[in-house]
N, C-alpha and C positions, 0 to 999 in steps of 0.2 A: 735650164735641161734635171727632169725631178730624179735626185741618187736612184739607184738602178735601172735607169729603162737605160734599154740597148742606144747606142749612140748611130746614126744614120748618116753617116759622112761621104759625102758626093764621090765616086769612082771605088769606095771600095767598102764593103759592107761586110765588118767581123761575122755575120749570122749568114753569111750567105762563101764563107769559105768552106770547102769542099770536108775540110776535117781542121780544125781550128787547133786541134792540139799538135797537128801535123805543119800547119803553117812557117813558111821559112821566115825568117831574119828579116828577110828584105819585104814580106808583107807585111808582117808586123809592125816596120820602122815605117812602112808607108803609111799603115793606119794611124799609127801613133802620132803622125804628123799631123790628119789633119783633122782628127778630136777636142773640138773649143778647148780654148782653156778655162778650168772654172776650178771653184774654190767650193769644199767639200762640206764645210763648217764656216761657221762666222770668221771674222780675221781676228775680234775680239770674244775670246770664250766670256763664258757669264753662263746666269741663275736661264732656263726655258722658257719658254713659253707663259705670256705671261697676262692675261688681256689687258688688267688696270691697268700695268704699269707700261705695256703698250700705247695705251689710247694716253697718257700723260705723257710721254715719251713722244709722240707722233705731233703733239702743241710743241713741246719745247727742246724739239731735235734741230727745226730751221733756226732757232734764235741761237743755239748753240754754235750751227755752223758758220754765222753772220761772228759771234764772237771770237772763234777761232781762227777768222780768215786777216784778224790784224792784231792779234794777239801776239807776235812774235815782232811785230813792229812800235804793237806800244810799250812793249818792255824794252825794248830799245832804246827805244826815246823819249821813256819815261813819260805816258802822256794816262793821265789818270780815268777810269773806263767809268768814266760817269754816261756814255749813249750809250756802253754794254748793256749796267745797270737798270738805265731808261728801255732798255727793249724787254730786259726779262721785266721789268715793274710791268709793263701794258699787259702780258700775259697775266700777270700775279702772280708768278714765283712765291712770291714769302706767302700766301695764301693756301700751297698745297695741303698743309693739314689740316685745314678747318673745315669739318662737315660740309657737305652741297648744300644743306639745310638755312647754313651761315654764312652761304658766300663762297667756297672754298670747293676744293675738288675730292675731297674725302680721299688723299691718298694716309697710305699705312707711312709710319716711320720708316720701313726700309725703302720704301717708295722713292720718298723726300732724299734717301741718301744716293739709293740706284743716279739718280737724277743728278746730286750732288757729282759724282764721281765723273762722270759723262760731261759736266761744267766745267767741272776744274780740269780735264782731258784739252776742254778746248782753250782753256784761260784759269791757272790756277791761282791768279791775282782774287778773280770775279767770281771763282768757286771760295777762298778766305771769306771776304766780304761779309756773306750770308751768315758768318757763324754766331755771332751773336741771337740774327733774328730767330735762326733755327733752333736755337736754345730758349728763348722768350717765347717765343711758341707755344710750346711744349708746357711750358710755367704755364701759361693763361688758360690754355686746356686744362689745366690739372686744378685752377681756382677754384675755391669752395665758393667765394665771394659772388654772387652770380650777377652785382649789379657791375661790379670792377668786368669780371666775364665779357660782360655782354657788350660793354665801352671799345676793348680790346679789339676784343671779336670783328667789330663793326670796323673798327680803324686798321686791322692787317687784311679786313675782307675787301676795302676800298683803295688796299694797293700801299700803305703807309709801310715803313720801314725803321726797323730799330736796331740801334748800333750798341757800344759797349762803352764805359769808363771807369772798370774797376779797380786797376791799377795805379801804385802811384810808382815812380821812379827813383824816389829813393828820398830818406831823411824822417822816414815813418818808424817806428818802434815796430818789431812784429807783434801783430793781435793789436794794431791802433791805424785809426787812419788821419790823414792832415784837413782832409775833405771834409766837410762840416755840412751838417743842415740847422738852421736855426729860423727863429721863427719872427717871424717883423713885418710889424705893421699890419699884421693878421695874416700874415698866411705865411707860409716852411719857404728858403730861398736853400741856394744852394753854392756856397763857396770853395774853390779849393781847384789843383792842377791834376791830369789825369796823362797815364800813357798808356803805350800799347792799347790806344781805341779804337782796335780794327773798325773798317764800315762806318763809323760812326760820320766822317764828311760825309756817306751817301745818303746819310737815316735822316728820317724827317725825328725819332727820337731819340734819345741814348738812355742807358740805363747806369747810373752812376751807382758805386760805391761810396756808403757814403756814414760818418759819426754820428748820431744822434743823442742828441739831451736827455733824453726821454727813456731811451730804447738801449738796451746792453748790446756788444757787438755791432755787428757790419749791418748795417741796413740798404735797402736798393731803392734811389729814390728815379723815378723816371722825368726825364725833363724835353721840351719840345727843343731840337737845334735850331730853330728860326730863329729863340731869343734874341736880345741885341745884345744880355751879358755871356753868348757862348760864342766864345773864341777856336777855332777849329783849323790846327796848322798842318800841313804835309809836311813835315820834320821825320821820318822817317827816314834813316839812314842806312839799313844793313842792304848788305848785301844780295839780299834775294830779297821775292814777296815783297818789292817797292812799290806796288801797285796799290794796296789791300787799304792804305792810310791810315797804319797802324800809327799814328803821330801822337800827337799833344792836344788834348783839348781842356782850354780854360774856361770855369763857370765864376762869373760877377754875381750875384744876388740872382741869381736864374729863380724862377717861380717853380715850381715842386707842381708836376698834374697829380701822381699820386707814387706811394709809397707799393712796393710788390710785396705781399707777405712771403713772410720767409719761412721756409722748411727746411731744416736742420738736412736732410737725406732726402732731398730731391736728388732728381738724374742729371743735371744742369753741370755739373764737372763731367760727367761721363760723353754728354752732349757735346761738349764745346770740345772734348777730344779727339771724337769720333767724325767730328768735322775735319780737324786739321787731317785724320787719317786716310776721308775720302780723298780730302784733297792730296795727299802724296799718290793714295793708288789714281788719281787722275794725271799727276804728270807721270808717272808711270808708263801709262797709257801713253803720252802723248809723247815721253822719248821713243816709244818701241814707233812708233807711227814715223819718227822722223826717220829712226835708222831703216825702218824698211823702206821708206821711201827714197833714202840716198844710196844705200846700197842696189838698188833696182836701176837706179839712173848712171852708177857710176862705172866709168870705160878705163878707167886707170889700171893700170896693173903692177901688183909688188915685185922688182926681180925675187926677193923673199920664197913668193906664194909658187903655187902649181903650178902658173901659167895660163889660167882656165880664167874667164870672166870672174869679176868679183863674183856676180851674184851664184856661180856655181863652187866658190872656193869652201871646198868644206868646212876649216876654221870659223871662216864667215858666217855660215850659214848654223853651227854649233851656235857659235857669239850670239844670232837671234833669235834659236831656238830655246837660250837659257835667259834671255833677257823675255822672249813671251814668256815662259814656264813663270818667270819670279813677277811679273806684271800683275798675269793673270792668280797669280798667291796672293799677291796683295789685296786685289780684288775681293777673293775667298775670305782673306780673313776680316778685311773692314766688313763686307755685309752678312757676316756669320755673328761678328761681334754687335753688331745694331739689332742682327735677329734674337739673340740674347737679351739685350735691354728692352728692346719690345716686349718680347714673352713675358719681363719681371716686370713692366710697368704695367699689364695688365691681369698680373696674379695676385687673386683674393689671397692666397695662403700665406704670402711673404708680409711680415711687418718691413715698419719704415726704414729699419736698421739692415733689414735682412733685403731690401729690396736697392737699399744704395749699396751694399757691397756685392750685389752681384754685376748689377749696371759698373762702377767702379774696377773688377777685376775684371770683365769683360774689355773696355777699355784699355784697360792696363794693359792685358794679354797680346791685346793687336796692337797698340803703340810698342811694347818692343820689337814686336817683330817687322813690321810695316815699315817702321822707320830704314830700318838698315838694306829692305826692300828696296825701298826707293832709291834711296844713295847708291845703292848699289849697279842697279840699271843706271842711272843716269850719267854713271863713273865709265860704266862698259860701253854706252853707245858708240864713245870715241874709238874706242880699239879696232871697230870693223871699217872706222873709216879713212883714219888717218889724217898726217898732219893741216890739210884744208880743212876738215871738220873745224876746228879752233880759231879759226876768224873769225872777227867779232863780226862781219856782215852774217855770216851762219847762224848767230845768238844760241849756240848751240848746248849754251853755257848756261844757259839760264835754267834749264830743267834740274841740274846739279844744284845752283842757286839756292834755288828755291825747294828743293828737299832737303838740303840742307838747313837752309833756314828753317823752315817748320819743323825740324828737327831736335832743336835748340827751346821750343814750347816745353815747358814742365818735362826737364829732359830724363829720358827714357830708363837712365838708370835708375832712377828714383822709383818709375812704377815697376820697373823690375823687382826691385828690393821690397815692394809693397806684396806684390803675388807670391815671392817667396819666402816671406813671413807667414803670409797666411797657408800656403802647400805646408812649413815648418811648423808653425808654432798657432795655427790657428788663430793669428792674429788680424782682424778686419781693417779694412781700408779707414781712417778717420781724415777727414776735411779739417785742414789749416784757410778759415774762408779769408785771412788777412796775410800779403806777404809782408815780410818789413827789414828793417836792419837788424840783428843781434846784438841788442845791448849788454851783454854777457861781458865782463872784461876777461880778455885774453893774456894771458902768462906771456 
């Protein structure tokens, strides 16, 4: 029934009351009992009507629903989501940003991240494993080498996925890499070992950060994951986000398909972080969904409550309202940051250094705010449910475990310090392209 339309409940029409202002309490109670239950607003707040986004969401929401249906059990039983990635790939989720003329969907950057939040609401593992691919596509779209751009656009349009192998577990001095590219028998090959290779186990290709004998600094080689010299291990043993393939990848004389041109001030780092923030916003939504369903279904009343059903308990309703507000705030912060990055990428008035700074600051501010919101929501949901909600079979703790695990990536305290240094001292964000061991001698 449209908002504002007069209800027409059988047996009693409010418009037929002789004087509605004088209606008896009994008449009003009877009338209200006959009103149909309805939601005046969307359950999940967010941006208003958007024809382009609605068109894309209509394609992918049925897939998200399939993914959500088995997410809890996959997390509980550690089942990697190969099937779920296949469902998304069938609809070419990875080609969202490609122009329609190139076989993609012509999605805006904000469309991709709004869909990513919805996907992460369905399953945060599946949302995170697209992290490297989403950033890689942005790099491809910015390529000046037309032949290289054309090659990768065709692959992405065909549904091929790109993973990530940047970080080494340890042993490399800060600013150096143990994984190397070398020229052997007329071709470039990669040798080394990487960790935190999120998404690579599901991917056709992976980007590998390497030391190059002829070029200074970190270089990015792209190799096929189907080569015999690639060994991908599912050995990530963190207590959260266990199904993202965030483990070890070994490379033994693996041929290089291409080296991606290096742009020191590109937006890749910001995109990487905003993917994680989108996943956390999705986790907050999922926690709200589970809290809502559990409260609505709960029949047990606490002796310390007010004696009313839990779904009418004032303090529980307040808690659900707080969780809803915090989840909505996380959405808004992420989308706002993405819009800022999108505007910066398209602003011809910014030079490369300025564009990098705008993107980094937007992502860093978002990370500083979104992470505590997501961690708070996923902890608070238990307060309205009681001890039974902690049973292993419920697996409600997965929301907190997953949010807490993501929050350890590029710790937010560093990001808040970077923003503060800019605000007070005008120091622009600087990129450390390689992590490693501190070689300085300690006293």
